[in-house]
C-alpha positions as CSV (number, residue, x, y, z in Angstrom):
1,M,-48.3,80.3,-13.6
2,P,-45.9,78.0,-15.3
3,E,-44.0,76.9,-12.2
4,A,-47.1,75.5,-10.6
5,G,-48.6,74.1,-13.8
6,L,-51.8,76.1,-13.2
7,L,-53.5,79.3,-14.3
8,R,-53.8,82.2,-12.0
9,A,-57.2,83.7,-11.3
10,S,-56.6,87.2,-12.8
11,T,-53.8,89.4,-14.0
12,T,-55.0,92.4,-12.0
13,G,-56.7,93.1,-8.7
14,G,-56.9,91.0,-5.6
15,D,-57.1,87.7,-7.4
16,A,-53.9,88.4,-9.3
17,E,-51.9,86.5,-6.7
18,R,-54.4,83.6,-6.4
19,I,-54.8,80.2,-8.0
20,Y,-58.1,78.4,-7.7
21,I,-58.2,74.7,-8.4
22,A,-61.9,74.6,-9.0
23,S,-63.7,76.1,-10.7
24,D,-61.0,78.2,-12.5
25,N,-58.4,75.6,-13.4
26,L,-60.8,72.7,-13.9
27,L,-63.1,74.5,-16.2
28,A,-60.4,76.5,-18.0
29,S,-58.4,73.4,-18.8
30,K,-61.5,71.9,-20.5
31,C,-62.0,75.1,-22.5
32,L,-58.4,75.1,-23.5
33,E,-58.7,71.5,-24.7
34,V,-61.5,72.5,-27.0
35,L,-59.3,75.3,-28.4
36,A,-56.4,72.8,-28.8
37,S,-54.1,75.0,-26.6
38,P,-50.9,73.3,-25.5
39,I,-51.5,74.8,-22.0
40,A,-54.5,72.5,-21.6
41,Y,-52.4,69.4,-21.2
42,N,-50.1,71.0,-18.6
43,V,-53.0,72.2,-16.5
44,S,-55.0,69.0,-16.8
45,R,-52.0,66.9,-15.9
46,T,-51.2,69.0,-12.8
47,L,-54.8,68.7,-11.7
48,E,-54.7,65.0,-12.2
49,L,-51.5,64.4,-10.4
50,Y,-51.9,66.7,-7.4
51,Y,-55.5,67.9,-7.0
52,N,-57.9,65.1,-7.5
53,C,-58.4,66.1,-11.2
54,G,-59.6,69.5,-9.9
55,Y,-62.9,68.1,-8.7
56,S,-64.5,70.0,-5.9
57,G,-67.7,67.9,-5.4
58,Q,-69.7,70.5,-7.4
59,H,-68.1,71.9,-10.6
60,E,-67.4,68.5,-12.3
61,I,-71.1,68.1,-12.9
62,L,-70.6,70.4,-15.9
63,L,-68.3,67.8,-17.3
64,G,-70.7,64.9,-16.9
65,V,-69.1,63.6,-13.7
66,K,-71.5,63.0,-10.7
67,A,-71.2,65.8,-8.2
68,S,-71.5,65.1,-4.5
69,H,-72.7,68.6,-3.5
70,I,-75.0,71.0,-5.3
71,G,-75.5,74.3,-3.6
72,G,-74.8,74.7,0.0
73,V,-71.9,76.6,1.5
74,T,-68.5,77.1,-0.1
75,S,-65.3,77.8,1.7
76,F,-61.7,77.9,0.5
77,L,-58.9,75.7,1.8
78,T,-55.4,77.2,1.4
79,L,-53.2,74.5,0.0
80,G,-50.0,76.5,0.0
81,D,-47.9,79.0,-1.9
82,A,-45.9,78.8,-5.1
83,Y,-43.3,81.3,-6.1
84,S,-43.1,82.3,-9.8
85,K,-39.7,83.4,-11.0
86,K,-41.3,84.5,-14.3
87,F,-43.7,86.9,-12.5
88,N,-41.5,87.6,-9.5
89,M,-44.4,87.0,-7.1
90,T,-45.8,84.4,-4.8
91,F,-49.2,82.8,-5.6
92,T,-51.5,81.2,-3.0
93,I,-53.3,78.0,-4.2
94,Y,-56.9,77.6,-3.0
95,Y,-59.2,74.6,-3.2
96,E,-63.0,75.0,-2.9
97,V,-64.8,72.9,-0.3
98,H,-68.5,72.5,-0.5
99,Y,-70.8,71.2,2.2
100,G,-74.5,71.3,3.2
101,S,-77.3,71.8,0.8
């Protein structure tokens, strides 16, 4: 979703109007970097500026960054909505929260 600088979860179904910071955007940005996609920079920069690099305390371990929680319970914190003029729809941005073990 260009207006938010992030990727949406899906193009169809229930997740079509959702944006997940981690793991979706965090891991997708790294894959896009490997593919030399120009989208990678936009997503990575948005994560860096507004969403703690996309770190959730768990998924960053796949990138060689120490994770604070492995396993446990996952819940989703709603960060807000972003309207896309391009898609003529509103997307909800979610952040994963991990706790327990």
